[in-house]
C-alpha positions as a printed NumPy array, in Angstrom:
array([[ -0.08 ,  -0.22 ,  -0.021],
       [  2.77 ,   2.06 ,  -0.196],
       [  3.007,   5.161,  -2.099],
       [  6.537,   5.525,  -3.257],
       [  8.825,   8.657,  -4.244],
       [ 11.629,   7.553,  -6.42 ],
       [ 14.107,  10.159,  -7.164],
       [ 16.411,   9.622,  -9.705],
       [ 14.504,   6.456, -11.81 ],
       [ 16.876,   6.992, -15.269],
       [ 15.867,   3.975, -17.599],
       [ 13.136,   2.804, -14.898],
       [ 14.892,  -0.679, -14.092],
       [ 13.945,  -0.182, -10.31 ],
       [ 10.614,   1.713, -11.405],
       [  9.389,  -1.618, -12.873],
       [ 10.673,  -3.587,  -9.762],
       [  8.684,  -0.959,  -7.632],
       [  5.282,  -0.884,  -9.12 ],
       [  3.773,  -4.373,  -8.442],
       [  4.435,  -3.79 ,  -4.726],
       [  3.474,  -0.293,  -4.523],
       [  0.028,   1.593,  -5.017],
       [  1.44 ,   4.555,  -6.537],
       [  5.18 ,   5.378,  -7.694],
       [  5.739,   9.046,  -8.   ],
       [  9.317,   9.128, -10.186],
       [ 10.948,  12.422,  -9.935],
       [ 13.382,  12.964, -12.955],
       [ 15.316,  16.202, -13.682],
       [ 16.281,  15.036, -17.5  ],
       [ 13.277,  15.661, -19.869],
       [ 14.449,  12.866, -22.225],
       [ 14.406,  10.176, -19.404],
       [ 11.462,  11.336, -17.671],
       [  9.132,  11.097, -21.365],
       [ 11.003,   7.818, -22.151],
       [  9.944,   6.514, -18.471],
       [  6.222,   6.654, -19.268],
       [  6.795,   4.855, -22.411],
       [  8.92 ,   2.009, -20.661],
       [  6.323,   1.243, -18.325],
       [  3.58 ,   1.132, -20.794],
       [  5.529,  -1.282, -23.18 ],
       [  6.887,  -3.565, -20.159],
       [  4.05 ,  -3.368, -17.705],
       [  0.822,  -1.975, -19.363],
       [ -1.282,  -3.316, -16.288],
       [  0.767,  -1.031, -14.061],
       [  0.983,   1.85 , -15.901],
       [ -1.977,   3.393, -13.746],
       [  0.351,   3.582, -10.816],
       [  3.164,   5.56 , -11.992],
       [  3.406,   9.332, -12.095],
       [  6.195,  11.014, -13.617],
       [  7.441,  14.453, -12.356],
       [ 10.074,  15.787, -14.23 ],
       [ 11.962,  18.131, -11.698],
       [ 15.109,  18.36 ,  -9.975],
       [ 14.952,  16.625,  -6.318],
       [ 16.747,  19.469,  -4.803],
       [ 13.873,  21.955,  -6.196],
       [ 10.864,  19.853,  -5.809],
       [  8.125,  21.997,  -3.958],
       [  5.33 ,  19.307,  -3.949],
       [  4.434,  15.584,  -4.901],
       [  1.22 ,  15.311,  -6.382],
       [ -1.559,  12.687,  -5.156],
       [ -1.778,  10.87 ,  -2.004],
       [  1.146,  11.665,   0.955],
       [  4.271,   9.549,   0.083],
       [  4.958,   6.924,   2.454],
       [  8.499,   5.89 ,   1.264],
       [ 10.975,   7.024,  -0.5  ],
       [ 13.739,   5.313,  -2.52 ],
       [ 16.383,   7.235,  -4.109],
       [ 20.02 ,   6.759,  -6.395],
       [ 21.28 ,  10.   ,  -4.945],
       [ 23.679,  12.182,  -7.416],
       [ 26.832,  11.683,  -5.104],
       [ 27.866,  15.638,  -5.096],
       [ 24.121,  16.642,  -3.815],
       [ 23.206,  13.2  ,  -1.871],
       [ 22.897,  15.069,   1.633],
       [ 20.912,  18.082,   0.571],
       [ 18.292,  16.275,  -1.633],
       [ 17.913,  14.02 ,   1.26 ],
       [ 17.408,  16.48 ,   3.771],
       [ 15.34 ,  18.562,   1.235],
       [ 12.83 ,  15.391,   0.74 ],
       [ 12.645,  14.416,   4.516],
       [ 11.704,  18.046,   5.262],
       [  9.128,  18.548,   2.148],
       [  7.636,  15.386,   2.798],
       [  6.855,  14.972,   6.632],
       [  4.608,  11.844,   5.534],
       [  7.445,   9.405,   4.958],
       [  7.97 ,   6.85 ,   7.044],
       [ 10.97 ,   4.912,   5.355],
       [ 13.754,   5.879,   3.384],
       [ 16.009,   3.97 ,   1.249],
       [ 18.772,   5.745,  -0.855],
       [ 22.131,   4.802,  -2.699],
       [ 25.072,   7.25 ,  -1.984],
       [ 28.574,   7.445,  -2.336],
       [ 30.05 ,   4.981,   0.592],
       [ 31.959,   8.143,   2.02 ],
       [ 28.296,  10.31 ,   2.302],
       [ 26.745,   6.85 ,   3.763],
       [ 29.15 ,   6.579,   6.705],
       [ 28.854,   9.866,   7.445],
       [ 25.198,   9.818,   7.519],
       [ 25.062,   6.838,  10.205],
       [ 28.303,   7.867,  12.001],
       [ 27.809,   8.079,  16.079],
       [ 28.982,  10.553,  18.363],
       [ 32.873,  10.56 ,  18.759],
       [ 33.508,   9.567,  15.727],
       [ 36.11 ,  11.703,  13.641],
       [ 33.702,  11.419,  10.478],
       [ 30.296,  12.455,  12.772],
       [ 28.986,  16.089,  11.691],
       [ 26.326,  17.972,  10.403],
       [ 25.049,  15.648,   8.212],
       [ 25.173,  13.076,  10.863],
       [ 23.182,  15.114,  13.491],
       [ 20.618,  16.245,  10.804],
       [ 19.658,  13.045,   9.256],
       [ 19.163,  11.842,  12.873],
       [ 16.482,  14.74 ,  13.542],
       [ 14.319,  12.847,  10.876],
       [ 14.677,   9.124,  12.068],
       [ 17.093,   6.431,  12.891],
       [ 19.527,   5.961,  10.128],
       [ 21.976,   2.679,   9.487],
       [ 24.009,   1.594,   7.035],
       [ 22.02 ,  -1.242,   4.719],
       [ 24.556,  -2.812,   2.179],
       [ 27.853,  -2.112,   0.302],
       [ 26.92 ,  -1.594,  -3.841],
       [ 30.475,  -2.185,  -5.811],
       [ 31.329,   0.009,  -8.26 ],
       [ 31.725,  -2.921, -10.618],
       [ 27.755,  -3.287, -11.156],
       [ 27.702,   0.181, -12.558],
       [ 28.483,   1.069, -16.315],
       [ 30.231,   3.324, -16.798],
       [ 31.988,   2.073, -13.66 ],
       [ 32.599,   5.031, -10.833],
       [ 35.757,   5.814,  -8.854],
       [ 33.993,   5.078,  -5.559],
       [ 31.774,   2.446,  -4.003],
       [ 27.884,   3.296,  -3.042],
       [ 26.167,   2.172,  -0.262],
       [ 22.617,   1.774,   0.66 ],
       [ 21.381,   3.785,   3.881],
       [ 18.126,   3.412,   5.5  ],
       [ 16.042,   5.96 ,   7.515],
       [ 12.984,   4.785,   9.761],
       [ 11.337,   8.044,  10.579],
       [ 10.474,   8.882,  14.037],
       [  8.447,  11.888,  16.053],
       [ 10.68 ,  14.96 ,  16.279],
       [ 11.821,  16.208,  19.711],
       [  9.325,  18.392,  21.467],
       [ 10.255,  21.931,  22.681],
       [ 12.519,  22.873,  19.748],
       [ 12.026,  23.758,  15.741],
       [ 14.452,  22.086,  12.759],
       [ 15.504,  25.701,  12.234],
       [ 16.691,  26.309,  15.566],
       [ 18.306,  22.963,  16.1  ],
       [ 19.877,  23.165,  12.516],
       [ 21.356,  26.546,  13.272],
       [ 22.951,  25.211,  16.458],
       [ 24.33 ,  22.093,  14.576],
       [ 26.063,  24.178,  11.947],
       [ 27.571,  26.751,  14.116],
       [ 28.974,  23.762,  16.111],
       [ 30.67 ,  21.863,  13.454],
       [ 32.025,  25.1  ,  11.564],
       [ 35.226,  25.145,  13.695],
       [ 35.943,  21.264,  14.579],
       [ 38.601,  22.005,  16.382],
       [ 37.22 ,  24.388,  18.673],
       [ 35.648,  23.883,  22.03 ],
       [ 31.768,  24.51 ,  21.89 ],
       [ 32.398,  27.401,  23.921],
       [ 34.297,  29.181,  20.914],
       [ 32.937,  27.233,  18.013],
       [ 29.144,  29.033,  19.459],
       [ 30.21 ,  32.316,  20.099],
       [ 28.932,  33.698,  16.756],
       [ 25.84 ,  31.947,  17.19 ],
       [ 24.99 ,  33.035,  20.913],
       [ 26.819,  36.571,  20.209],
       [ 29.685,  36.382,  22.77 ],
       [ 31.875,  33.292,  23.97 ],
       [ 30.311,  34.103,  27.529],
       [ 27.093,  33.881,  25.9  ],
       [ 27.895,  30.796,  24.512],
       [ 29.014,  29.278,  27.762],
       [ 25.846,  30.575,  29.66 ],
       [ 23.288,  28.576,  27.055],
       [ 25.961,  25.318,  27.387],
       [ 25.542,  25.46 ,  31.161],
       [ 21.953,  26.139,  31.022],
       [ 21.835,  22.664,  28.683],
       [ 23.687,  20.811,  31.268],
       [ 26.942,  20.667,  28.559],
       [ 30.504,  21.458,  29.577],
       [ 31.401,  23.978,  27.432],
       [ 34.9  ,  22.336,  26.826],
       [ 33.497,  19.656,  24.65 ],
       [ 33.548,  19.602,  21.042],
       [ 30.595,  19.546,  18.699],
       [ 31.575,  15.942,  17.808],
       [ 30.808,  15.024,  21.562],
       [ 27.032,  15.682,  21.65 ],
       [ 24.252,  13.221,  20.315],
       [ 21.033,  14.556,  19.061],
       [ 19.584,  14.493,  22.449],
       [ 22.556,  16.97 ,  23.541],
       [ 22.053,  19.531,  20.309],
       [ 18.13 ,  19.167,  21.529],
       [ 18.825,  20.396,  25.182],
       [ 21.264,  23.277,  23.674],
       [ 18.786,  24.224,  21.461],
       [ 16.099,  24.415,  24.196],
       [ 18.023,  26.178,  26.423],
       [ 19.07 ,  28.775,  23.959],
       [ 14.892,  29.67 ,  23.287],
       [ 14.853,  29.707,  27.319],
       [ 17.66 ,  32.347,  27.362],
       [ 15.647,  34.351,  24.638],
       [ 12.124,  34.518,  26.31 ]])
């Protein structure tokens, strides 16, 4: 019964595999030629399922709406250079999404699923965690592609969970951006510009129960939520 958004369907191999198992597939394709060909491909190879397909010619990063019933799942083969911005945009645009499975460059997958304390834990890790539980779901060898890329790929899954109460996305993301802008700095120093001064940053950190001498990679999502909440209380 899923309504699936597929970003980057290309020639339609995955689309044809999805259609028998979904109530509807909304395929978002930026290439006009491929978008037009996809409709014809499905009509030729799966005529009994063609009514389940809706093709949207659009850039996934600029997508403003998805027609029809609210989508429940996202499947995407994301361009390596914009994978994180596209994923975060779609998660924000489509709050009805419950499940996500995307293929990205292996390095990006590792960053998205990284745990606090890891040297690769950072902005993508925290922002993805805001939307749901993220895990690496499998390696895809470069040898299965033609032409063969210079990197391996990985699947990343995300299962949506309710967002934390008492803080909005923009406020949290602003704290995260500031905390990781200079990874070597302590939170007191890194958040000085965001808070207005090092002293104000320290006051907010202590209000959240966080050691000002820590660095951004030490905080999990809950820590950043506490920090954003403390900042909100101090501004009231």
